C-alpha positions in Angstrom: 173.4 173.0 100.8 176.8 174.7 101.0 178.3 176.0 97.8 181.2 173.5 98.3 178.7 170.7 98.0 178.2 171.6 94.3 182.0 171.1 93.5 182.0 167.5 92.3 184.4 164.9 90.9 183.5 163.4 87.6 182.2 160.1 89.1 180.0 161.9 91.6 178.8 164.2 88.8 177.9 161.3 86.6 175.8 159.8 89.5 174.0 163.1 89.8 173.5 163.4 86.1 171.8 160.0 86.1 169.4 161.2 88.8 168.6 164.4 86.9 168.1 162.5 83.6 165.7 160.0 85.3 163.7 163.1 86.4 163.5 164.3 82.8 165.9 167.3 83.5 167.8 168.8 80.5 171.5 169.2 81.2 173.2 172.4 80.1 177.0 172.5 80.0 179.5 175.3 79.6 183.1 175.8 80.6 185.8 178.4 81.2 188.4 179.8 83.5 186.3 182.3 85.4 189.4 183.9 87.0 187.8 187.1 88.1 184.0 186.8 88.2 182.4 189.9 86.6 179.1 191.1 85.1 179.9 189.5 81.7 180.3 186.1 83.4 177.1 186.4 85.5 175.0 187.5 82.5 176.4 184.8 80.3 175.9 182.0 82.8 172.4 183.1 83.7 171.3 183.1 80.0 172.9 179.7 79.5 171.1 178.2 82.5 167.8 179.4 81.1 168.3 177.0 78.1 167.7 173.9 80.3 167.0 172.6 83.7 170.4 172.0 85.3 173.7 173.8 84.7 177.0 172.0 84.8 180.1 174.2 84.7 183.4 172.8 83.6 186.2 174.8 85.2 189.8 174.8 84.0 192.3 173.8 86.6 195.2 176.1 87.5 197.6 174.0 85.3 195.4 174.2 82.2 194.9 178.0 82.6 198.7 178.5 83.0 199.2 176.4 79.8 196.6 178.4 77.9 197.1 182.0 79.2 200.7 182.0 80.4 202.6 181.9 83.7 200.9 184.9 85.2 197.5 183.3 85.3 195.3 182.3 86.9 195.0 185.1 89.4 192.9 182.9 91.8 193.5 179.2 92.6 191.2 176.6 91.3 189.4 175.9 94.5 188.7 179.6 95.1 187.3 179.9 91.6 185.3 176.7 92.0 183.8 177.9 95.3 182.8 181.3 93.9 181.2 179.7 90.8 179.4 177.1 92.9 177.9 179.9 95.0 175.9 181.2 92.0 172.3 180.1 92.3 172.1 179.2 88.6 175.1 176.8 88.7 174.0 173.3 89.8 177.4 171.6 89.6 181.1 172.5 89.1 183.6 170.0 87.9 187.3 170.7 87.3 189.2 169.6 84.2 192.9 169.6 83.5 193.0 169.4 79.7 193.3 172.5 77.5 189.8 171.8 76.2 186.7 170.3 77.8 186.4 167.6 75.1 186.9 164.6 77.4 184.6 166.2 79.9 181.8 166.7 77.3 182.3 163.1 76.1 181.8 161.9 79.7 178.9 164.3 80.6 177.0 164.0 77.3 175.1 167.3 77.9 171.7 168.0 76.2 172.7 171.6 75.5 176.3 172.9 75.0 176.6 176.6 75.4 179.3 179.2 74.7 179.3 183.0 74.2 178.6 184.5 70.8 182.2 185.1 70.2 182.2 181.5 69.0 180.5 180.0 66.0 178.8 176.6 66.5 181.5 174.9 64.4 184.3 176.3 66.7 182.7 175.1 69.9 184.7 172.2 71.3 182.5 169.1 71.6 179.7 170.4 69.2 180.0 167.2 67.1 179.5 165.0 70.2 176.4 166.8 71.4 174.8 167.1 68.0 175.4 163.5 67.2 173.2 162.4 70.0 170.5 164.9 69.2 171.5 167.6 71.6 171.7 171.3 70.9 174.7 173.6 70.6 173.9 177.3 71.3 175.6 180.6 71.7 174.4 183.4 73.9 175.1 187.1 73.5 178.0 188.5 75.6 177.9 191.8 77.4 180.4 193.9 75.5 183.4 195.3 77.2 183.6 192.9 80.1 186.5 190.4 80.3 189.1 189.4 82.9 191.8 190.6 80.6 190.2 194.1 80.4 189.9 194.2 84.2 193.6 193.1 84.7 194.7 195.7 82.2 192.8 198.5 83.9 194.3 197.5 87.3 197.8 197.5 85.8 197.2 200.9 84.2 196.0 202.3 87.5 199.0 200.9 89.3 201.4 202.4 86.7 199.7 205.8 86.9 200.1 205.9 90.7 203.8 205.0 90.5 204.5 207.6 87.8 
């Protein structure tokens, strides 16, 4: 299987989810921008995947990232980000979403386990009500401190400024 085979439209993902569920697989869902993949992302996603059998990643489109983070983001286009994320062995499917939050996607997927980093509380995780209402679990996993795309971008910008000065 090529990594690009794991990048799915929602209808294709729903067919795959039906197959996984018929096999008794527990579906884990998380989401994010994942603009520059770093250790914090890898650690978080690996821990999230260990909570169930299959991991579905909702990935913000370029347009939604631009609305959320401003006109200078994303740094990488959505298909590049999707392909990088799909290449990770603990990601079973990647699906893009264009809204500011993954609420509609969570409603459509109905994951068994919804996961975010421990910088969220359960009550602040978008879609927690949907998952919990059908008996699913909402969990947070510890984040590796000091790793973020913003920190990496700031470090690069600082180094560029210091070489020009």
